[in-house]
N, CA, C and O atoms as CSV, one atom per row, in Angstrom:
chain,resi,resn,atom,element,x,y,z
A,1,UNK,N,N,121.346,106.552,136.124
A,1,UNK,CA,C,121.877,106.946,134.830
A,1,UNK,C,C,120.737,107.347,133.893
A,1,UNK,O,O,120.871,108.266,133.085
A,2,UNK,N,N,119.618,106.640,134.020
A,2,UNK,CA,C,118.445,107.040,133.239
A,2,UNK,C,C,117.994,108.436,133.627
A,2,UNK,O,O,117.599,109.235,132.776
A,3,UNK,N,N,118.057,108.722,134.927
A,3,UNK,CA,C,117.685,110.055,135.395
A,3,UNK,C,C,118.566,111.107,134.735
A,3,UNK,O,O,118.075,112.158,134.322
A,4,UNK,N,N,119.858,110.835,134.634
A,4,UNK,CA,C,120.779,111.784,133.983
A,4,UNK,C,C,120.387,112.003,132.524
A,4,UNK,O,O,120.407,113.129,132.027
A,5,UNK,N,N,120.032,110.915,131.848
A,5,UNK,CA,C,119.628,111.025,130.441
A,5,UNK,C,C,118.313,111.778,130.271
A,5,UNK,O,O,118.131,112.496,129.288
A,6,UNK,N,N,117.408,111.621,131.212
A,6,UNK,CA,C,116.054,112.165,131.071
A,6,UNK,C,C,115.874,113.579,131.648
A,6,UNK,O,O,114.840,114.208,131.426
A,7,UNK,N,N,116.868,114.075,132.381
A,7,UNK,CA,C,116.741,115.375,133.036
A,7,UNK,C,C,117.311,116.469,132.142
A,7,UNK,O,O,118.516,116.501,131.891
A,8,UNK,N,N,116.453,117.365,131.661
A,8,UNK,CA,C,116.906,118.392,130.704
A,8,UNK,C,C,117.985,119.336,131.238
A,8,UNK,O,O,118.796,119.840,130.461
A,9,UNK,N,N,118.010,119.584,132.555
A,9,UNK,CA,C,119.002,120.523,133.089
A,9,UNK,C,C,120.415,119.942,133.114
A,9,UNK,O,O,121.382,120.680,133.302
A,10,UNK,N,N,120.543,118.619,132.925
A,10,UNK,CA,C,121.874,118.006,132.888
A,10,UNK,C,C,122.423,118.137,131.471
A,10,UNK,O,O,121.931,117.517,130.529
A,11,UNK,N,N,123.448,118.958,131.355
A,11,UNK,CA,C,124.038,119.241,130.050
A,11,UNK,C,C,125.048,118.176,129.627
A,11,UNK,O,O,125.174,117.861,128.443
A,12,UNK,N,N,125.771,117.620,130.615
A,12,UNK,CA,C,126.781,116.580,130.360
A,12,UNK,C,C,126.802,115.666,131.575
A,12,UNK,O,O,126.508,116.088,132.693
A,13,UNK,N,N,127.152,114.422,131.341
A,13,UNK,CA,C,127.413,113.532,132.468
A,13,UNK,C,C,128.243,112.350,131.997
A,13,UNK,O,O,128.237,111.995,130.819
A,14,UNK,N,N,128.950,111.751,132.933
A,14,UNK,CA,C,129.705,110.538,132.645
A,14,UNK,C,C,129.813,109.734,133.936
A,14,UNK,O,O,129.600,110.254,135.031
A,15,UNK,N,N,130.142,108.474,133.787
A,15,UNK,CA,C,130.246,107.579,134.932
A,15,UNK,C,C,131.659,107.012,135.031
A,15,UNK,O,O,132.176,106.427,134.079
A,16,UNK,N,N,132.269,107.193,136.190
A,16,UNK,CA,C,133.599,106.666,136.518
A,16,UNK,C,C,134.671,107.019,135.490
A,16,UNK,O,O,135.548,106.204,135.201
A,17,UNK,N,N,134.604,108.214,134.945
A,17,UNK,CA,C,135.631,108.650,134.003
A,17,UNK,C,C,136.621,109.627,134.626
A,17,UNK,O,O,137.703,109.852,134.084
A,18,UNK,N,N,136.252,110.200,135.754
A,18,UNK,CA,C,137.141,111.133,136.428
A,18,UNK,C,C,137.968,110.349,137.451
A,18,UNK,O,O,137.422,109.711,138.351
A,19,UNK,N,N,139.287,110.410,137.298
A,19,UNK,CA,C,140.197,109.657,138.164
A,19,UNK,C,C,141.025,110.643,138.992
A,19,UNK,O,O,141.651,111.558,138.455
A,20,UNK,N,N,141.013,110.435,140.309
A,20,UNK,CA,C,141.724,111.337,141.217
A,20,UNK,C,C,142.707,110.522,142.056
A,20,UNK,O,O,142.309,109.546,142.691
A,21,UNK,N,N,143.979,110.907,142.069
A,21,UNK,CA,C,144.933,110.196,142.931
A,21,UNK,C,C,144.710,110.575,144.398
A,21,UNK,O,O,144.416,111.729,144.711
A,22,UNK,N,N,144.852,109.603,145.283
A,22,UNK,CA,C,144.745,109.867,146.721
A,22,UNK,C,C,145.727,108.954,147.450
A,22,UNK,O,O,146.093,107.887,146.957
A,23,UNK,N,N,146.138,109.390,148.617
A,23,UNK,CA,C,147.059,108.588,149.429
A,23,UNK,C,C,146.259,107.848,150.485
A,23,UNK,O,O,145.589,108.465,151.313
A,24,UNK,N,N,146.332,106.525,150.455
A,24,UNK,CA,C,145.575,105.698,151.383
A,24,UNK,C,C,146.217,105.713,152.765
A,24,UNK,O,O,147.430,105.541,152.887
A,25,UNK,N,N,145.414,105.916,153.803
A,25,UNK,CA,C,145.964,105.852,155.157
A,25,UNK,C,C,146.255,104.412,155.601
A,25,UNK,O,O,146.899,104.196,156.628
A,26,UNK,N,N,145.786,103.442,154.837
A,26,UNK,CA,C,145.977,102.034,155.197
A,26,UNK,C,C,147.385,101.565,154.854
A,26,UNK,O,O,148.064,100.959,155.683
A,27,UNK,N,N,147.822,101.849,153.620
A,27,UNK,CA,C,149.157,101.391,153.203
A,27,UNK,C,C,150.121,102.541,152.883
A,27,UNK,O,O,151.269,102.314,152.502
A,28,UNK,N,N,149.635,103.774,153.042
A,28,UNK,CA,C,150.460,104.971,152.816
A,28,UNK,C,C,150.965,105.069,151.372
A,28,UNK,O,O,152.007,105.672,151.115
A,29,UNK,N,N,150.224,104.477,150.437
A,29,UNK,CA,C,150.567,104.525,149.015
A,29,UNK,C,C,149.493,105.282,148.254
A,29,UNK,O,O,148.363,105.443,148.716
A,30,UNK,N,N,149.887,105.741,147.066
A,30,UNK,CA,C,148.914,106.428,146.212
A,30,UNK,C,C,148.096,105.418,145.421
A,30,UNK,O,O,148.610,104.418,144.920
A,31,UNK,N,N,146.806,105.714,145.326
A,31,UNK,CA,C,145.857,104.894,144.579
A,31,UNK,C,C,145.042,105.807,143.687
A,31,UNK,O,O,145.153,107.031,143.765
A,32,UNK,N,N,144.215,105.201,142.831
A,32,UNK,CA,C,143.357,105.986,141.939
A,32,UNK,C,C,141.904,105.848,142.379
A,32,UNK,O,O,141.391,104.745,142.564
A,33,UNK,N,N,141.264,106.989,142.538
A,33,UNK,CA,C,139.865,107.039,142.949
A,33,UNK,C,C,139.022,107.357,141.720
A,33,UNK,O,O,139.173,108.419,141.116
A,34,UNK,N,N,138.142,106.446,141.352
A,34,UNK,CA,C,137.232,106.641,140.230
A,34,UNK,C,C,135.901,107.138,140.804
A,34,UNK,O,O,135.108,106.356,141.327
A,35,UNK,N,N,135.673,108.438,140.698
A,35,UNK,CA,C,134.451,109.033,141.236
A,35,UNK,C,C,133.262,108.524,140.420
A,35,UNK,O,O,133.355,108.381,139.201
A,36,UNK,N,N,132.151,108.252,141.097
A,36,UNK,CA,C,131.004,107.638,140.435
A,36,UNK,C,C,130.487,108.439,139.245
A,36,UNK,O,O,130.263,107.878,138.173
A,37,UNK,N,N,130.296,109.752,139.424
A,37,UNK,CA,C,129.710,110.548,138.341
A,37,UNK,C,C,130.337,111.924,138.227
A,37,UNK,O,O,130.734,112.533,139.221
A,38,UNK,N,N,130.417,112.397,136.995
A,38,UNK,CA,C,130.677,113.794,136.672
A,38,UNK,C,C,129.377,114.309,136.074
A,38,UNK,O,O,128.757,113.627,135.259
A,39,UNK,N,N,128.957,115.515,136.473
A,39,UNK,CA,C,127.747,116.119,135.906
A,39,UNK,C,C,127.960,117.604,135.695
A,39,UNK,O,O,128.615,118.284,136.484
A,40,UNK,N,N,127.386,118.083,134.605
A,40,UNK,CA,C,127.324,119.516,134.362
A,40,UNK,C,C,125.847,119.878,134.329
A,40,UNK,O,O,125.099,119.430,133.460
A,41,UNK,N,N,125.442,120.700,135.296
A,41,UNK,CA,C,124.043,121.089,135.460
A,41,UNK,C,C,123.979,122.614,135.496
A,41,UNK,O,O,124.594,123.257,136.347
A,42,UNK,N,N,123.228,123.172,134.563
A,42,UNK,CA,C,123.084,124.638,134.501
A,42,UNK,C,C,124.446,125.332,134.553
A,42,UNK,O,O,124.634,126.295,135.296
A,43,UNK,N,N,125.375,124.841,133.772
A,43,UNK,CA,C,126.735,125.379,133.640
A,43,UNK,C,C,127.582,125.269,134.907
A,43,UNK,O,O,128.632,125.907,134.991
A,44,UNK,N,N,127.160,124.483,135.887
A,44,UNK,CA,C,127.980,124.197,137.071
A,44,UNK,C,C,128.402,122.744,136.997
A,44,UNK,O,O,127.627,121.881,136.584
A,45,UNK,N,N,129.647,122.478,137.403
A,45,UNK,CA,C,130.188,121.124,137.296
A,45,UNK,C,C,130.290,120.485,138.679
A,45,UNK,O,O,130.646,121.131,139.665
A,46,UNK,N,N,129.963,119.186,138.715
A,46,UNK,CA,C,129.933,118.425,139.956
A,46,UNK,C,C,130.609,117.073,139.773
A,46,UNK,O,O,130.569,116.478,138.696
A,47,UNK,N,N,131.228,116.604,140.851
A,47,UNK,CA,C,131.601,115.206,140.963
A,47,UNK,C,C,130.698,114.644,142.043
A,47,UNK,O,O,130.530,115.247,143.104
A,48,UNK,N,N,130.113,113.477,141.765
A,48,UNK,CA,C,129.123,112.912,142.676
A,48,UNK,C,C,129.509,111.477,143.023
A,48,UNK,O,O,129.749,110.649,142.144
A,49,UNK,N,N,129.562,111.207,144.310
A,49,UNK,CA,C,129.820,109.859,144.814
A,49,UNK,C,C,128.531,109.343,145.436
A,49,UNK,O,O,127.886,110.053,146.207
A,50,UNK,N,N,128.152,108.112,145.106
A,50,UNK,CA,C,126.955,107.479,145.658
A,50,UNK,C,C,127.406,106.421,146.656
A,50,UNK,O,O,128.163,105.511,146.315
A,51,UNK,N,N,126.935,106.550,147.887
A,51,UNK,CA,C,127.328,105.623,148.958
A,51,UNK,C,C,126.133,105.301,149.835
A,51,UNK,O,O,125.206,106.105,149.932
A,52,UNK,N,N,126.138,104.134,150.480
A,52,UNK,CA,C,125.129,103.867,151.508
A,52,UNK,C,C,125.333,104.867,152.653
A,52,UNK,O,O,126.468,105.201,152.994
A,53,UNK,N,N,124.253,105.333,153.230
A,53,UNK,CA,C,124.343,106.333,154.310
A,53,UNK,C,C,125.257,105.859,155.436
A,53,UNK,O,O,125.972,106.661,156.036
A,54,UNK,N,N,125.235,104.578,155.718
A,54,UNK,CA,C,126.059,104.030,156.803
A,54,UNK,C,C,127.544,104.307,156.575
A,54,UNK,O,O,128.283,104.536,157.533
A,55,UNK,N,N,127.986,104.289,155.323
A,55,UNK,CA,C,129.406,104.503,155.030
A,55,UNK,C,C,129.802,105.980,155.051
A,55,UNK,O,O,130.981,106.303,154.911
A,56,UNK,N,N,128.834,106.875,155.221
A,56,UNK,CA,C,129.155,108.306,155.259
A,56,UNK,C,C,129.312,108.810,156.689
A,56,UNK,O,O,129.539,109.999,156.913
A,57,UNK,N,N,129.189,107.899,157.658
A,57,UNK,CA,C,129.322,108.256,159.071
A,57,UNK,C,C,130.448,107.449,159.696
A,57,UNK,O,O,130.629,106.268,159.399
A,58,UNK,N,N,131.192,108.107,160.559
A,58,UNK,CA,C,132.291,107.417,161.242
A,58,UNK,C,C,131.735,106.294,162.119
A,58,UNK,O,O,130.751,106.493,162.832
A,59,UNK,N,N,132.363,105.111,162.068
A,59,UNK,CA,C,131.879,104.014,162.913
A,59,UNK,C,C,132.002,104.366,164.395
A,59,UNK,O,O,132.961,105.012,164.816
A,60,UNK,N,N,131.016,103.931,165.173
A,60,UNK,CA,C,131.066,104.152,166.618
A,60,UNK,C,C,132.131,103.246,167.221
A,60,UNK,O,O,132.241,102.074,166.862
A,61,UNK,N,N,132.900,103.796,168.129
A,61,UNK,CA,C,133.959,103.032,168.793
A,61,UNK,C,C,133.349,101.856,169.544
A,61,UNK,O,O,132.343,101.986,170.241
A,62,UNK,N,N,133.989,100.707,169.379
A,62,UNK,CA,C,133.522,99.496,170.051
A,62,UNK,C,C,134.608,98.961,170.973
A,62,UNK,O,O,135.799,99.186,170.762
A,63,UNK,N,N,134.174,98.265,171.974
A,63,UNK,CA,C,135.128,97.691,172.929
A,63,UNK,C,C,135.892,96.530,172.316
A,63,UNK,O,O,137.089,96.370,172.553
A,64,UNK,N,N,135.191,95.712,171.521
A,64,UNK,CA,C,135.830,94.545,170.894
A,64,UNK,C,C,136.240,94.867,169.472
A,64,UNK,O,O,135.497,95.505,168.725
A,65,UNK,N,N,137.421,94.422,169.107
A,65,UNK,CA,C,137.938,94.635,167.751
A,65,UNK,C,C,137.514,93.475,166.846
A,65,UNK,O,O,138.321,92.601,166.530
A,66,UNK,N,N,136.280,93.472,166.443
A,66,UNK,CA,C,135.790,92.423,165.556
A,66,UNK,C,C,136.243,92.707,164.128
A,66,UNK,O,O,136.612,93.836,163.806
A,67,UNK,N,N,136.217,91.684,163.271
A,67,UNK,CA,C,136.587,91.881,161.865
A,67,UNK,C,C,135.671,92.908,161.211
A,67,UNK,O,O,136.109,93.753,160.430
A,68,UNK,N,N,134.394,92.814,161.550
A,68,UNK,CA,C,133.427,93.759,160.971
A,68,UNK,C,C,133.771,95.198,161.350
A,68,UNK,O,O,133.780,96.083,160.494
A,69,UNK,N,N,134.051,95.429,162.624
A,69,UNK,CA,C,134.396,96.780,163.087
A,69,UNK,C,C,135.676,97.276,162.412
A,69,UNK,O,O,135.741,98.422,161.969
A,70,UNK,N,N,136.683,96.424,162.335
A,70,UNK,CA,C,137.946,96.816,161.686
A,70,UNK,C,C,137.699,97.176,160.224
A,70,UNK,O,O,138.232,98.172,159.735
A,71,UNK,N,N,136.895,96.372,159.518
A,71,UNK,CA,C,136.563,96.685,158.115
A,71,UNK,C,C,135.832,98.018,157.991
A,71,UNK,O,O,136.089,98.776,157.056
A,72,UNK,N,N,134.930,98.313,158.916
A,72,UNK,CA,C,134.207,99.591,158.891
A,72,UNK,C,C,135.164,100.761,159.097
A,72,UNK,O,O,135.039,101.792,158.435
A,73,UNK,N,N,136.118,100.605,160.010
A,73,UNK,CA,C,137.092,101.670,160.278
A,73,UNK,C,C,137.999,101.876,159.070
A,73,UNK,O,O,138.289,103.015,158.703
A,74,UNK,N,N,138.448,100.789,158.451
A,74,UNK,CA,C,139.299,100.888,157.257
A,74,UNK,C,C,138.532,101.561,156.122
A,74,UNK,O,O,139.055,102.462,155.467
A,75,UNK,N,N,137.294,101.126,155.887
A,75,UNK,CA,C,136.470,101.722,154.824
A,75,UNK,C,C,136.276,103.211,155.079
A,75,UNK,O,O,136.399,104.021,154.160
A,76,UNK,N,N,135.979,103.570,156.304
A,76,UNK,CA,C,135.779,104.978,156.663
A,76,UNK,C,C,137.046,105.792,156.401
A,76,UNK,O,O,136.972,106.869,155.810
A,77,UNK,N,N,138.194,105.298,156.824
A,77,UNK,CA,C,139.432,106.077,156.661
A,77,UNK,C,C,139.824,106.210,155.190
A,77,UNK,O,O,140.294,107.269,154.774
A,78,UNK,N,N,139.639,105.159,154.402
A,78,UNK,CA,C,139.943,105.238,152.969
A,78,UNK,C,C,138.969,106.202,152.285
A,78,UNK,O,O,139.379,107.026,151.469
A,79,UNK,N,N,137.682,106.096,152.621
A,79,UNK,CA,C,136.703,107.023,152.043
A,79,UNK,C,C,137.036,108.467,152.393
A,79,UNK,O,O,136.916,109.351,151.544
A,80,UNK,N,N,137.447,108.716,153.615
A,80,UNK,CA,C,137.817,110.077,154.009
A,80,UNK,C,C,138.972,110.602,153.159
A,80,UNK,O,O,138.957,111.759,152.740
A,81,UNK,N,N,139.965,109.763,152.903
A,81,UNK,CA,C,141.100,110.168,152.067
A,81,UNK,C,C,140.644,110.454,150.637
A,81,UNK,O,O,141.079,111.433,150.031
A,82,UNK,N,N,139.767,109.599,150.096
A,82,UNK,CA,C,139.244,109.805,148.745
A,82,UNK,C,C,138.453,111.103,148.665
A,82,UNK,O,O,138.637,111.891,147.737
A,83,UNK,N,N,137.573,111.324,149.636
A,83,UNK,CA,C,136.701,112.494,149.601
A,83,UNK,C,C,137.474,113.790,149.805
A,83,UNK,O,O,137.103,114.831,149.263
A,84,UNK,N,N,138.542,113.728,150.581
A,84,UNK,CA,C,139.395,114.909,150.744
A,84,UNK,C,C,140.074,115.238,149.411
A,84,UNK,O,O,140.114,116.398,149.000
A,85,UNK,N,N,140.602,114.220,148.745
A,85,UNK,CA,C,141.256,114.426,147.453
A,85,UNK,C,C,140.255,114.958,146.422
A,85,UNK,O,O,140.588,115.848,145.639
A,86,UNK,N,N,139.033,114.419,146.418
A,86,UNK,CA,C,138.010,114.873,145.472
A,86,UNK,C,C,137.595,116.306,145.754
A,86,UNK,O,O,137.388,117.087,144.826
A,87,UNK,N,N,137.471,116.660,147.028
A,87,UNK,CA,C,137.113,118.031,147.399
A,87,UNK,C,C,138.173,119.008,146.920
A,87,UNK,O,O,137.843,120.051,146.356
A,88,UNK,N,N,139.448,118.683,147.138
A,88,UNK,CA,C,140.544,119.546,146.696
A,88,UNK,C,C,140.585,119.642,145.175
A,88,UNK,O,O,140.802,120.723,144.628
A,89,UNK,N,N,140.382,118.528,144.493
A,89,UNK,CA,C,140.339,118.488,143.028
A,89,UNK,C,C,139.258,119.447,142.525
A,89,UNK,O,O,139.488,120.230,141.604
A,90,UNK,N,N,138.092,119.375,143.135
A,90,UNK,CA,C,136.974,120.226,142.716
A,90,UNK,C,C,137.229,121.702,143.033
A,90,UNK,O,O,136.930,122.573,142.215
A,91,UNK,N,N,137.771,121.980,144.197
A,91,UNK,CA,C,138.055,123.370,144.556
A,91,UNK,C,C,139.012,124.016,143.560
A,91,UNK,O,O,138.842,125.181,143.200
A,92,UNK,N,N,140.017,123.263,143.113
A,92,UNK,CA,C,140.982,123.773,142.138
A,92,UNK,C,C,140.322,124.146,140.811
A,92,UNK,O,O,140.838,124.988,140.076
A,93,UNK,N,N,139.185,123.523,140.504
A,93,UNK,CA,C,138.509,123.715,139.216
A,93,UNK,C,C,137.199,124.492,139.333
A,93,UNK,O,O,136.476,124.674,138.353
A,94,UNK,N,N,136.912,124.943,140.543
A,94,UNK,CA,C,135.646,125.624,140.845
A,94,UNK,C,C,134.442,124.729,140.533
A,94,UNK,O,O,133.418,125.184,140.025
A,95,UNK,N,N,134.600,123.449,140.854
A,95,UNK,CA,C,133.524,122.478,140.766
A,95,UNK,C,C,133.033,122.221,142.188
A,95,UNK,O,O,133.513,122.831,143.143
A,96,UNK,N,N,132.077,121.314,142.311
A,96,UNK,CA,C,131.571,120.942,143.630
A,96,UNK,C,C,131.549,119.418,143.758
A,96,UNK,O,O,131.152,118.708,142.834
A,97,UNK,N,N,131.983,118.933,144.924
A,97,UNK,CA,C,131.958,117.504,145.209
A,97,UNK,C,C,130.777,117.214,146.109
A,97,UNK,O,O,130.586,117.877,147.129
A,98,UNK,N,N,129.973,116.209,145.729
A,98,UNK,CA,C,128.781,115.838,146.494
A,98,UNK,C,C,128.797,114.344,146.773
A,98,UNK,O,O,129.221,113.541,145.942
A,99,UNK,N,N,128.329,113.995,147.950
A,99,UNK,CA,C,128.105,112.597,148.303
A,99,UNK,C,C,126.602,112.450,148.489
A,99,UNK,O,O,125.983,113.174,149.268
A,100,UNK,N,N,126.029,111.501,147.761
A,100,UNK,CA,C,124.600,111.267,147.931
A,100,UNK,C,C,124.367,109.826,148.378
A,100,UNK,O,O,125.145,108.922,148.074
A,101,UNK,N,N,123.280,109.649,149.101
A,101,UNK,CA,C,122.944,108.332,149.659
A,101,UNK,C,C,121.536,107.939,149.221
A,101,UNK,O,O,120.889,108.635,148.439
A,102,UNK,N,N,121.088,106.813,149.743
A,102,UNK,CA,C,119.725,106.358,149.422
A,102,UNK,C,C,118.681,107.377,149.853
A,102,UNK,O,O,117.576,107.397,149.311
A,103,UNK,N,N,119.019,108.226,150.824
A,103,UNK,CA,C,118.069,109.250,151.271
A,103,UNK,C,C,117.788,110.267,150.167
A,103,UNK,O,O,116.635,110.611,149.907
A,104,UNK,N,N,118.848,110.743,149.522
A,104,UNK,CA,C,118.676,111.693,148.409
A,104,UNK,C,C,118.050,111.018,147.196
A,104,UNK,O,O,117.286,111.633,146.452
A,105,UNK,N,N,118.385,109.751,147.008
A,105,UNK,CA,C,117.861,109.005,145.856
A,105,UNK,C,C,116.443,108.487,146.105
A,105,UNK,O,O,115.764,108.023,145.189
A,106,UNK,N,N,116.012,108.579,147.369
A,106,UNK,CA,C,114.673,108.128,147.767
A,106,UNK,C,C,114.433,106.648,147.422
A,106,UNK,O,O,113.393,106.271,146.882
A,107,UNK,N,N,115.442,105.827,147.758
A,107,UNK,CA,C,115.303,104.383,147.559
A,107,UNK,C,C,115.486,103.640,148.872
A,107,UNK,O,O,115.404,102.413,148.904
């Protein structure tokens, strides 16, 4: 957030103010997705989600259905539904949806 404040090319930004409805594949109900950031940079608008790199990749299939594996699969499927809804939301507005991880943040 300090980076957003200190970067001159960022004209506007907000945190968790953009809400997008999405249908969860877990319970087949609609939920609200609060995207991490909205940014306007050089007159282009973005929605940005910050996630650990591990959560941006589909879990590898495992032979045993452990609680950990099931949680990873559920998290992945819900994230996919959220990101699809965010992508469509952005396309309708000629914005761009980005997912960034610790790699982009260099942490």
